[in-house]
N, C-alpha and C positions, 0 to 999 in steps of 0.2 A: 889876905884875900886869896881864895883859891879860884883859879881860872882854868877852864877846859876848852881847848881848841880842837875842833873835829873836822877832819877832811872826809866828806861822804864818799859812799861808793859811786862810781861814775854811772851815769844813766845813758849817756850818749853811746851808741854803737861804735863810733869811730874811736872814742876814748877807751872803751873796754878792749877793743882789739889791739890797740897800741900797747896797753899795759899787759895783756896777756901773752903777746908776741914776743917783744923784746925791750919795751921801754917802760921802766918803773923808776920814777924819780922821787926822792925824799920830798916832803911837803914844805918846799922853801918859802912859800907865801906865808905859811903858819909859823915858821921859824923866824921870819922877819917881824911878824906881829908880836911873837913872844919875847924878841929881843928888845921891843919898846916897853916891856912891862917893868915896874920898878923891882928892884932885888928882893924886896921884902915880901913880895907876892910869890905864890906858888903857881907854876904853869905847867899844865900837862897836855901834851899833844897826842891825839889818837888819829891814826890813818886806817880808815875804814876801807880804803881802795885796795888793800893788800889781799 
């Protein structure tokens, strides 16, 4: 099975300012979810917040 996990672009002004200024973190919440998927499945993470 193919699974696509997407982190959307932030809508909140505070989150946008933090990411533009100095704080951009990898999508750890999606990596945790992907870690729980069985090995035979394909997982792709797309970070649209970049």
